N, C-alpha and C positions, 0 to 999 in steps of 0.2 A: 607073660603071655599077652597081657593087654597091650603093651607097647609094640609087640610083634604084630598083633592084629591091626593096630593103627598104621604101622609101617606098610603092611601088606595092602591095606586099603588105599593108602596114598600112592603106592607104586602101581596100583591097578586103575587109579583115577586118571582119565585123559588130561593132558595138558591143555590149557586154554590156547587159542590161536596165537596170542601174543607170546606165551611161554614156549610154544612149539617152534615158532619162527625164530625166536631169540636163541633157542638151543641149537638150531641148525646153523644160524649165523656164527655162533660161538665156535662150533666145530670148524667152520671154514677159517675163522680168524686164527685158530691155533694150528690147524693141520693142512691148510692149502699150501701148494708148493711155491707160492711166492715167498715163503719163508726159507726156502732152500738156498744154501750157499752158492750152488752153481748158478742159480738165476741172478743172484746179486752180482756175481762176476760178469755174467752175460750182459746185463743191463748197464753196468757201469763201465764197460769198455775194457775190462781186464783180461779178456780172452784174445788169443790170436785167431787168425782166419781158420786154421785147421780145426780148432776147438769149436768154433761157430759152425763149421761144416758138419762136424760130428753131431752137434745138437740138432741141426736141421735134418740131417739124414735119419737119425733115430726117431725124431718126432714124426717123420713121414710115416713110419710104421703105425704109429697111433692114428694119424690122419686117415690112412686108407682103411683102417678097421672100424672107424666110426660108422660108416654106412653099412658095414657087415653087421655090426652090433645092432644098429637100428632096424635093419631088415629082419634080424632074428627076433627082435622085440615085436615088430609089426606082425609077424606070423602068429603071435600069441594074442593079439588084440582082437576081440570080437566086436567091439563097438566101432561101426563105420566112421562115426564122427571123429573119434580119437585117431583112427588110422589116417583120415584125411589130414588131420593136423600134424601127425608124426611124420608123414611122408615128406613134408616140407624139409625136414632135416636131411633126408637122403638127397633130395634135389639140391639143397644148398651146398652139399659137399660134392656130389657127382656132377652137378650142372644140369641145366635144361637145354632144350634145343636153342641154338644160337646164343647161349648164355653160359659162360664158363662158371665152374663151381669152385669150391674151396680147394679141391685137390689140384686143379689146374693152377690156381693161384699159388699153391705150395711149390709147384714146379718153377714158378717165377723166382721163388726164393732160392731153391737149390741150383737152378740155372745161374742165377746172379752170383752165387757163391762159388761157381766154377766146378760144380759136381756134374759128372756125366749123367744124363737123364736115364739112360738104359741101366746104368749101375744103380741109381736111386730106385728105379722100378723093380729091380731084381731083389731088393732088400737083403742081398747077400752079406752086406757089411754091418748089419744091425747087431747091437750088443745082445747077448743071450738074455740078460735081465730085462731088457726092453721087450723082447718077444714074450717072455714068461708073464710079465706084468700085463701087457696088452691082451694077450690070449686069455689070461685069467679074467679080464674085464668082459670079454665077449662071452665066455662061459658063464660068468656070473649072471649076465642078462638072460642067457638061455635057461638057466637052471633055477634061479630064484623066482619069487612071486612077481607078478606083473607090477605090483606096487613098488617093490624093491628095484625092479629093472628100470622103471620109468624114473624113479627118484634118485637113482645113482647119478643122474645127470645134473643134480643140484649143485655140483661144482661150478656150473655156469653162473651161479650167483656171484662168484668171485672173479670170473674171467675178465670182464671189461676192465677192471682195475689193472690187472697184470698186462693186458693187451696195450693199454695206454702207456704204461711204464716202459714196455718193451719197444713200442714205436718211438717214443721220444728218446729213450736211452740209447738205442742202437743207431738211430739216425744221427744222433749227436756224437757218438763215440767211435763209429767205424766208417772209414772211408770207402769200404767195399759194400756198404749197405745204402740203399736209396728208396725212394717212394715206390718204385716198381717191385722191389724185392719184399717190401713190407705190406704189399697189397692185401694179403690174406688177413692180417691182423686188423687192418683198418676196416675191412668189411665185417669182421667178426665182432667188433665192438657193439654194433647195433643188433646183429643177429643173436649174439649170446644174451643180450639183455632181454630181448623178446622171448627167447627160448626159456630162460631162467624164470621169467615172470609166470609163464604157463605152468612149468613143472612145480614151482612153489605153490601155486594155486591148486594144482592137482593133488599135491601132498596134503595140504590143509583139508581139502574136501574129502579125500579118500582114506586118510589115516584117522579113523574115528576112535579106535580104542588106544589105550596106552601101549599095548603090545605092538600094534601097527605103527604107532608113532616112533617107538624105539627101533623097529625094523627099518624105518626110513632113515633114522639117525645112523644106524649101523651101515646101511647102504652108502650113505654119504661118506662115512669114515673109510669104508672099503675103497671108494673111488679116489679119495685123497691119498690113500696108500698107493694105489696104482700110479698116480701122477708123481708122487714123491719118490718112489723107488726108481723111476726112470731118471730122475735128476741125480740121485745117489750113484747110480750106475755110471752116468756120464762123468761125475766128479771122480769116482774111483779109477775109471779108465783114462780119462784125458787130462785130469789135473794131477792125480797121484801117479799116473803113468803105468797102470796095470791094464793094458789093452789085451783082451783075450784073443786066442788064436782065431783067425778068420775075420775078425772085426775090422772095420774101417781104420786105416792108418794114415793120418794126415801127413802131407809132404813136409810140413814144418814142425813135426812132432818134437824134434829135439829142442825147439824154441818154445815149448809149451810153458804156460804160466806155472810158476811154483811159488809156494808161500813165502819163501825167503828172497824173492826177487826184489 
């Protein structure tokens, strides 16, 4: 009983700032989708153009839902100062007057890869798993606590690294990729760093109890799952060859990457 009481007390004791931040970073180190095999293939030049098209097309569904997710979150924020800070994320993606945003830069990527823009916008070729994962993320932000909704964005802590790897790897390995098509990622290196710094500070200041700290950790785990399952779906469809009915079918699908190539 004494040992159980000690354990319960320890589990209810808030982590120090150092311990809390370390736990969050450890989650990212183990669970962030830069560990996915599909990304390793993408960055190392092991995919053909059709497979890269499939990645860009499916990731578009995630991109266009970021502002929807952030708008849903803002509708729940009562603090005007936090709303003013958070609205920057929407403007970064949707753009400002006379200034293109992240979605427009994503069109540079899909245009450059030869995808019809109307087809991209229709989202008709998106994998079902992509839709389920992204829609689950939007619903998570709508339904969970404000603390969990805000801190689910903590995956941005790990984004600059993967953006840099993607920029250098894809420019080096694909002749159909150039500085114009990679404009989104070049812009996001700095944007993601600033956004992540804010959310990490928010988490430290607002997760005061051990229970709140654990809820932040679980929110981060959930978001890594959202990102990871999208890569698994791409691998299953466009590497293993199990493309579901109605999903995008690359013209060069018969020349897809296989493990025994």
